PDB file as gemmi writes it, atoms N, CA and C in Angstrom:
CRYST1    1.000    1.000    1.000  90.00  90.00  90.00 P 1                      
ATOM      1  N   MET A   1      48.431  35.666 -41.558  1.00  0.00           N  
ATOM      2  CA  MET A   1      47.900  35.919 -40.231  1.00  0.00           C  
ATOM      3  C   MET A   1      47.845  37.329 -39.887  1.00  0.00           C  
ATOM      4  N   SER A   2      46.718  37.803 -39.423  1.00  0.00           N  
ATOM      5  CA  SER A   2      46.504  39.257 -39.186  1.00  0.00           C  
ATOM      6  C   SER A   2      46.836  39.512 -37.711  1.00  0.00           C  
ATOM      7  N   VAL A   3      47.365  40.648 -37.500  1.00  0.00           N  
ATOM      8  CA  VAL A   3      47.739  41.116 -36.138  1.00  0.00           C  
ATOM      9  C   VAL A   3      46.700  42.123 -35.629  1.00  0.00           C  
ATOM     10  N   LYS A   4      46.193  41.829 -34.469  1.00  0.00           N  
ATOM     11  CA  LYS A   4      45.213  42.841 -33.882  1.00  0.00           C  
ATOM     12  C   LYS A   4      45.933  44.016 -33.358  1.00  0.00           C  
ATOM     13  N   LYS A   5      45.511  45.217 -33.810  1.00  0.00           N  
ATOM     14  CA  LYS A   5      46.199  46.433 -33.412  1.00  0.00           C  
ATOM     15  C   LYS A   5      45.464  47.134 -32.215  1.00  0.00           C  
ATOM     16  N   GLY A   6      44.177  47.029 -32.169  1.00  0.00           N  
ATOM     17  CA  GLY A   6      43.451  47.715 -31.076  1.00  0.00           C  
ATOM     18  C   GLY A   6      43.332  49.185 -31.413  1.00  0.00           C  
ATOM     19  N   LEU A   7      42.836  49.903 -30.426  1.00  0.00           N  
ATOM     20  CA  LEU A   7      42.641  51.358 -30.626  1.00  0.00           C  
ATOM     21  C   LEU A   7      43.956  52.074 -30.363  1.00  0.00           C  
ATOM     22  N   PRO A   8      44.076  53.283 -31.086  1.00  0.00           N  
ATOM     23  CA  PRO A   8      45.199  54.148 -30.759  1.00  0.00           C  
ATOM     24  C   PRO A   8      45.138  54.554 -29.392  1.00  0.00           C  
ATOM     25  N   ALA A   9      46.287  54.889 -28.818  1.00  0.00           N  
ATOM     26  CA  ALA A   9      46.399  55.351 -27.382  1.00  0.00           C  
ATOM     27  C   ALA A   9      45.573  56.586 -27.146  1.00  0.00           C  
ATOM     28  N   GLU A  10      45.553  57.530 -28.140  1.00  0.00           N  
ATOM     29  CA  GLU A  10      44.787  58.719 -27.990  1.00  0.00           C  
ATOM     30  C   GLU A  10      43.287  58.478 -27.927  1.00  0.00           C  
ATOM     31  N   MET A  11      42.850  57.508 -28.714  1.00  0.00           N  
ATOM     32  CA  MET A  11      41.436  57.182 -28.685  1.00  0.00           C  
ATOM     33  C   MET A  11      40.998  56.445 -27.364  1.00  0.00           C  
ATOM     34  N   GLU A  12      41.877  55.625 -26.839  1.00  0.00           N  
ATOM     35  CA  GLU A  12      41.598  55.001 -25.586  1.00  0.00           C  
ATOM     36  C   GLU A  12      41.482  56.019 -24.438  1.00  0.00           C  
ATOM     37  N   GLU A  13      42.500  56.948 -24.476  1.00  0.00           N  
ATOM     38  CA  GLU A  13      42.503  58.019 -23.460  1.00  0.00           C  
ATOM     39  C   GLU A  13      41.196  58.866 -23.519  1.00  0.00           C  
ATOM     40  N   LEU A  14      40.820  59.249 -24.732  1.00  0.00           N  
ATOM     41  CA  LEU A  14      39.642  60.024 -24.951  1.00  0.00           C  
ATOM     42  C   LEU A  14      38.345  59.338 -24.413  1.00  0.00           C  
ATOM     43  N   LEU A  15      38.243  58.004 -24.780  1.00  0.00           N  
ATOM     44  CA  LEU A  15      37.121  57.182 -24.245  1.00  0.00           C  
ATOM     45  C   LEU A  15      37.117  57.121 -22.777  1.00  0.00           C  
ATOM     46  N   LYS A  16      38.293  56.836 -22.211  1.00  0.00           N  
ATOM     47  CA  LYS A  16      38.382  56.722 -20.706  1.00  0.00           C  
ATOM     48  C   LYS A  16      37.980  58.015 -20.085  1.00  0.00           C  
ATOM     49  N   GLN A  17      38.474  59.176 -20.581  1.00  0.00           N  
ATOM     50  CA  GLN A  17      38.097  60.456 -19.948  1.00  0.00           C  
ATOM     51  C   GLN A  17      36.605  60.712 -20.064  1.00  0.00           C  
ATOM     52  N   LEU A  18      36.044  60.504 -21.211  1.00  0.00           N  
ATOM     53  CA  LEU A  18      34.548  60.658 -21.386  1.00  0.00           C  
ATOM     54  C   LEU A  18      33.743  59.835 -20.448  1.00  0.00           C  
ATOM     55  N   VAL A  19      34.108  58.491 -20.358  1.00  0.00           N  
ATOM     56  CA  VAL A  19      33.386  57.641 -19.421  1.00  0.00           C  
ATOM     57  C   VAL A  19      33.505  58.068 -18.061  1.00  0.00           C  
ATOM     58  N   MET A  20      34.710  58.325 -17.541  1.00  0.00           N  
ATOM     59  CA  MET A  20      34.929  58.738 -16.182  1.00  0.00           C  
ATOM     60  C   MET A  20      34.236  60.072 -15.816  1.00  0.00           C  
ATOM     61  N   ASN A  21      33.957  60.931 -16.819  1.00  0.00           N  
ATOM     62  CA  ASN A  21      33.286  62.126 -16.525  1.00  0.00           C  
ATOM     63  C   ASN A  21      31.781  62.016 -16.791  1.00  0.00           C  
ATOM     64  N   GLY A  22      31.306  60.777 -16.860  1.00  0.00           N  
ATOM     65  CA  GLY A  22      29.823  60.630 -17.021  1.00  0.00           C  
ATOM     66  C   GLY A  22      29.349  60.687 -18.441  1.00  0.00           C  
ATOM     67  N   GLY A  23      30.214  60.701 -19.455  1.00  0.00           N  
ATOM     68  CA  GLY A  23      29.743  60.894 -20.864  1.00  0.00           C  
ATOM     69  C   GLY A  23      29.862  59.536 -21.603  1.00  0.00           C  
ATOM     70  N   ILE A  24      29.302  58.461 -21.056  1.00  0.00           N  
ATOM     71  CA  ILE A  24      29.385  57.199 -21.739  1.00  0.00           C  
ATOM     72  C   ILE A  24      28.679  57.193 -23.037  1.00  0.00           C  
ATOM     73  N   ARG A  25      27.625  57.970 -23.148  1.00  0.00           N  
ATOM     74  CA  ARG A  25      26.833  58.013 -24.416  1.00  0.00           C  
ATOM     75  C   ARG A  25      27.743  58.636 -25.440  1.00  0.00           C  
ATOM     76  N   MET A  26      28.448  59.785 -25.109  1.00  0.00           N  
ATOM     77  CA  MET A  26      29.247  60.515 -26.083  1.00  0.00           C  
ATOM     78  C   MET A  26      30.467  59.572 -26.485  1.00  0.00           C  
ATOM     79  N   ALA A  27      31.033  58.866 -25.510  1.00  0.00           N  
ATOM     80  CA  ALA A  27      32.032  57.875 -25.797  1.00  0.00           C  
ATOM     81  C   ALA A  27      31.581  56.827 -26.811  1.00  0.00           C  
ATOM     82  N   GLY A  28      30.342  56.412 -26.609  1.00  0.00           N  
ATOM     83  CA  GLY A  28      29.833  55.442 -27.519  1.00  0.00           C  
ATOM     84  C   GLY A  28      29.641  56.035 -28.966  1.00  0.00           C  
ATOM     85  N   ILE A  29      29.178  57.247 -29.040  1.00  0.00           N  
ATOM     86  CA  ILE A  29      29.091  57.891 -30.326  1.00  0.00           C  
ATOM     87  C   ILE A  29      30.445  57.981 -31.024  1.00  0.00           C  
ATOM     88  N   VAL A  30      31.478  58.419 -30.298  1.00  0.00           N  
ATOM     89  CA  VAL A  30      32.845  58.556 -30.858  1.00  0.00           C  
ATOM     90  C   VAL A  30      33.362  57.227 -31.271  1.00  0.00           C  
ATOM     91  N   LEU A  31      33.226  56.160 -30.437  1.00  0.00           N  
ATOM     92  CA  LEU A  31      33.715  54.856 -30.895  1.00  0.00           C  
ATOM     93  C   LEU A  31      32.926  54.356 -32.068  1.00  0.00           C  
ATOM     94  N   PHE A  32      31.619  54.502 -32.067  1.00  0.00           N  
ATOM     95  CA  PHE A  32      30.812  54.003 -33.184  1.00  0.00           C  
ATOM     96  C   PHE A  32      31.321  54.713 -34.530  1.00  0.00           C  
ATOM     97  N   ALA A  33      31.467  55.985 -34.526  1.00  0.00           N  
ATOM     98  CA  ALA A  33      31.963  56.697 -35.670  1.00  0.00           C  
ATOM     99  C   ALA A  33      33.313  56.266 -36.114  1.00  0.00           C  
ATOM    100  N   TYR A  34      34.246  56.049 -35.100  1.00  0.00           N  
ATOM    101  CA  TYR A  34      35.539  55.632 -35.411  1.00  0.00           C  
ATOM    102  C   TYR A  34      35.543  54.269 -36.115  1.00  0.00           C  
ATOM    103  N   CYS A  35      34.778  53.301 -35.542  1.00  0.00           N  
ATOM    104  CA  CYS A  35      34.614  52.007 -36.137  1.00  0.00           C  
ATOM    105  C   CYS A  35      34.109  52.043 -37.629  1.00  0.00           C  
ATOM    106  N   ARG A  36      33.120  52.849 -37.832  1.00  0.00           N  
ATOM    107  CA  ARG A  36      32.468  52.977 -39.112  1.00  0.00           C  
ATOM    108  C   ARG A  36      33.515  53.560 -40.107  1.00  0.00           C  
ATOM    109  N   ARG A  37      34.251  54.556 -39.741  1.00  0.00           N  
ATOM    110  CA  ARG A  37      35.139  55.217 -40.668  1.00  0.00           C  
ATOM    111  C   ARG A  37      36.468  54.459 -40.857  1.00  0.00           C  
ATOM    112  N   MET A  38      37.029  53.934 -39.808  1.00  0.00           N  
ATOM    113  CA  MET A  38      38.343  53.305 -39.983  1.00  0.00           C  
ATOM    114  C   MET A  38      38.253  51.904 -40.574  1.00  0.00           C  
ATOM    115  N   TYR A  39      37.204  51.219 -40.217  1.00  0.00           N  
ATOM    116  CA  TYR A  39      37.155  49.744 -40.613  1.00  0.00           C  
ATOM    117  C   TYR A  39      36.137  49.592 -41.725  1.00  0.00           C  
ATOM    118  N   GLN A  40      35.436  50.575 -42.107  1.00  0.00           N  
ATOM    119  CA  GLN A  40      34.404  50.543 -43.214  1.00  0.00           C  
ATOM    120  C   GLN A  40      33.453  49.435 -42.989  1.00  0.00           C  
ATOM    121  N   VAL A  41      32.813  49.363 -41.774  1.00  0.00           N  
ATOM    122  CA  VAL A  41      31.849  48.366 -41.499  1.00  0.00           C  
ATOM    123  C   VAL A  41      30.486  48.947 -41.443  1.00  0.00           C  
ATOM    124  N   ASP A  42      29.457  48.077 -41.506  1.00  0.00           N  
ATOM    125  CA  ASP A  42      28.058  48.640 -41.403  1.00  0.00           C  
ATOM    126  C   ASP A  42      27.735  49.007 -40.000  1.00  0.00           C  
ATOM    127  N   GLU A  43      26.603  49.687 -39.860  1.00  0.00           N  
ATOM    128  CA  GLU A  43      26.142  50.156 -38.572  1.00  0.00           C  
ATOM    129  C   GLU A  43      25.939  49.026 -37.559  1.00  0.00           C  
ATOM    130  N   GLU A  44      25.439  47.895 -37.950  1.00  0.00           N  
ATOM    131  CA  GLU A  44      25.150  46.796 -36.981  1.00  0.00           C  
ATOM    132  C   GLU A  44      26.482  46.296 -36.424  1.00  0.00           C  
ATOM    133  N   THR A  45      27.442  46.065 -37.291  1.00  0.00           N  
ATOM    134  CA  THR A  45      28.791  45.633 -36.823  1.00  0.00           C  
ATOM    135  C   THR A  45      29.439  46.627 -35.906  1.00  0.00           C  
ATOM    136  N   ALA A  46      29.371  47.828 -36.286  1.00  0.00           N  
ATOM    137  CA  ALA A  46      30.004  48.915 -35.426  1.00  0.00           C  
ATOM    138  C   ALA A  46      29.341  48.949 -34.013  1.00  0.00           C  
ATOM    139  N   ALA A  47      28.036  48.780 -34.092  1.00  0.00           N  
ATOM    140  CA  ALA A  47      27.250  48.848 -32.763  1.00  0.00           C  
ATOM    141  C   ALA A  47      27.695  47.646 -31.914  1.00  0.00           C  
ATOM    142  N   ARG A  48      27.830  46.456 -32.538  1.00  0.00           N  
ATOM    143  CA  ARG A  48      28.251  45.259 -31.756  1.00  0.00           C  
ATOM    144  C   ARG A  48      29.638  45.491 -31.188  1.00  0.00           C  
ATOM    145  N   TRP A  49      30.561  46.023 -31.962  1.00  0.00           N  
ATOM    146  CA  TRP A  49      31.880  46.286 -31.507  1.00  0.00           C  
ATOM    147  C   TRP A  49      31.941  47.268 -30.344  1.00  0.00           C  
ATOM    148  N   MET A  50      31.107  48.319 -30.489  1.00  0.00           N  
ATOM    149  CA  MET A  50      31.047  49.312 -29.470  1.00  0.00           C  
ATOM    150  C   MET A  50      30.497  48.735 -28.147  1.00  0.00           C  
ATOM    151  N   VAL A  51      29.437  47.950 -28.165  1.00  0.00           N  
ATOM    152  CA  VAL A  51      28.963  47.334 -26.932  1.00  0.00           C  
ATOM    153  C   VAL A  51      30.021  46.377 -26.359  1.00  0.00           C  
ATOM    154  N   ALA A  52      30.620  45.623 -27.158  1.00  0.00           N  
ATOM    155  CA  ALA A  52      31.588  44.621 -26.752  1.00  0.00           C  
ATOM    156  C   ALA A  52      32.792  45.378 -26.017  1.00  0.00           C  
ATOM    157  N   TYR A  53      33.184  46.477 -26.543  1.00  0.00           N  
ATOM    158  CA  TYR A  53      34.220  47.211 -25.950  1.00  0.00           C  
ATOM    159  C   TYR A  53      33.922  47.758 -24.649  1.00  0.00           C  
ATOM    160  N   PHE A  54      32.740  48.344 -24.484  1.00  0.00           N  
ATOM    161  CA  PHE A  54      32.253  48.898 -23.213  1.00  0.00           C  
ATOM    162  C   PHE A  54      32.033  47.800 -22.193  1.00  0.00           C  
ATOM    163  N   GLU A  55      31.535  46.674 -22.631  1.00  0.00           N  
ATOM    164  CA  GLU A  55      31.354  45.494 -21.709  1.00  0.00           C  
ATOM    165  C   GLU A  55      32.682  45.011 -21.113  1.00  0.00           C  
ATOM    166  N   ARG A  56      33.743  45.060 -22.005  1.00  0.00           N  
ATOM    167  CA  ARG A  56      35.022  44.574 -21.553  1.00  0.00           C  
ATOM    168  C   ARG A  56      35.758  45.671 -20.739  1.00  0.00           C  
ATOM    169  N   GLU A  57      35.738  46.870 -21.212  1.00  0.00           N  
ATOM    170  CA  GLU A  57      36.616  47.923 -20.526  1.00  0.00           C  
ATOM    171  C   GLU A  57      35.901  48.688 -19.364  1.00  0.00           C  
ATOM    172  N   PHE A  58      34.574  48.853 -19.527  1.00  0.00           N  
ATOM    173  CA  PHE A  58      33.922  49.708 -18.468  1.00  0.00           C  
ATOM    174  C   PHE A  58      32.622  49.063 -18.091  1.00  0.00           C  
ATOM    175  N   PRO A  59      32.639  47.891 -17.512  1.00  0.00           N  
ATOM    176  CA  PRO A  59      31.317  47.192 -17.225  1.00  0.00           C  
ATOM    177  C   PRO A  59      30.549  47.865 -16.137  1.00  0.00           C  
ATOM    178  N   ARG A  60      31.060  48.478 -15.152  1.00  0.00           N  
ATOM    179  CA  ARG A  60      30.240  49.110 -14.063  1.00  0.00           C  
ATOM    180  C   ARG A  60      29.626  50.383 -14.634  1.00  0.00           C  
ATOM    181  N   GLN A  61      30.298  51.152 -15.412  1.00  0.00           N  
ATOM    182  CA  GLN A  61      29.715  52.346 -15.918  1.00  0.00           C  
ATOM    183  C   GLN A  61      28.638  52.070 -17.012  1.00  0.00           C  
ATOM    184  N   LEU A  62      28.832  50.950 -17.790  1.00  0.00           N  
ATOM    185  CA  LEU A  62      27.867  50.561 -18.687  1.00  0.00           C  
ATOM    186  C   LEU A  62      26.596  50.080 -18.017  1.00  0.00           C  
ATOM    187  N   GLN A  63      26.691  49.318 -16.925  1.00  0.00           N  
ATOM    188  CA  GLN A  63      25.608  48.822 -16.215  1.00  0.00           C  
ATOM    189  C   GLN A  63      24.876  50.014 -15.602  1.00  0.00           C  
ATOM    190  N   ARG A  64      25.552  50.935 -15.052  1.00  0.00           N  
ATOM    191  CA  ARG A  64      24.904  52.107 -14.476  1.00  0.00           C  
ATOM    192  C   ARG A  64      24.174  52.919 -15.501  1.00  0.00           C  
ATOM    193  N   TYR A  65      24.676  53.068 -16.717  1.00  0.00           N  
ATOM    194  CA  TYR A  65      24.038  53.770 -17.850  1.00  0.00           C  
ATOM    195  C   TYR A  65      22.761  52.999 -18.224  1.00  0.00           C  
ATOM    196  N   ARG A  66      22.865  51.710 -18.361  1.00  0.00           N  
ATOM    197  CA  ARG A  66      21.731  50.875 -18.719  1.00  0.00           C  
ATOM    198  C   ARG A  66      20.590  50.951 -17.681  1.00  0.00           C  
ATOM    199  N   ASN A  67      20.962  50.977 -16.431  1.00  0.00           N  
ATOM    200  CA  ASN A  67      19.941  51.078 -15.322  1.00  0.00           C  
ATOM    201  C   ASN A  67      19.282  52.543 -15.420  1.00  0.00           C  
ATOM    202  N   HIS A  68      20.068  53.551 -15.723  1.00  0.00           N  
ATOM    203  CA  HIS A  68      19.538  54.888 -15.849  1.00  0.00           C  
ATOM    204  C   HIS A  68      18.553  54.959 -17.103  1.00  0.00           C  
ATOM    205  N   ILE A  69      18.877  54.330 -18.154  1.00  0.00           N  
ATOM    206  CA  ILE A  69      18.004  54.261 -19.320  1.00  0.00           C  
ATOM    207  C   ILE A  69      16.726  53.547 -18.974  1.00  0.00           C  
ATOM    208  N   ALA A  70      16.846  52.481 -18.277  1.00  0.00           N  
ATOM    209  CA  ALA A  70      15.687  51.600 -17.963  1.00  0.00           C  
ATOM    210  C   ALA A  70      14.727  52.436 -17.053  1.00  0.00           C  
ATOM    211  N   LYS A  71      15.179  53.251 -16.247  1.00  0.00           N  
ATOM    212  CA  LYS A  71      14.336  53.978 -15.281  1.00  0.00           C  
ATOM    213  C   LYS A  71      13.524  55.072 -15.947  1.00  0.00           C  
ATOM    214  N   SER A  72      14.086  55.602 -17.059  1.00  0.00           N  
ATOM    215  CA  SER A  72      13.423  56.705 -17.754  1.00  0.00           C  
ATOM    216  C   SER A  72      12.269  56.177 -18.631  1.00  0.00           C  
TER     217      SER A  72                                                      
END                                                                             
């Protein structure tokens, strides 16, 4: 049976700071790269994990970012 470890505390703090300062895109890039390198997954899987993380942890900020992208 495998144990889920989650993200390291430093990574969670970095993502939180980036998102709260309006850098959700940069936070997404950081999380995507982390998933690719640490778990050796393909781009599609890393992208799904990234979206799932932001939907779970920062739903308001993600929705605001999606609305901003839709307007442009």
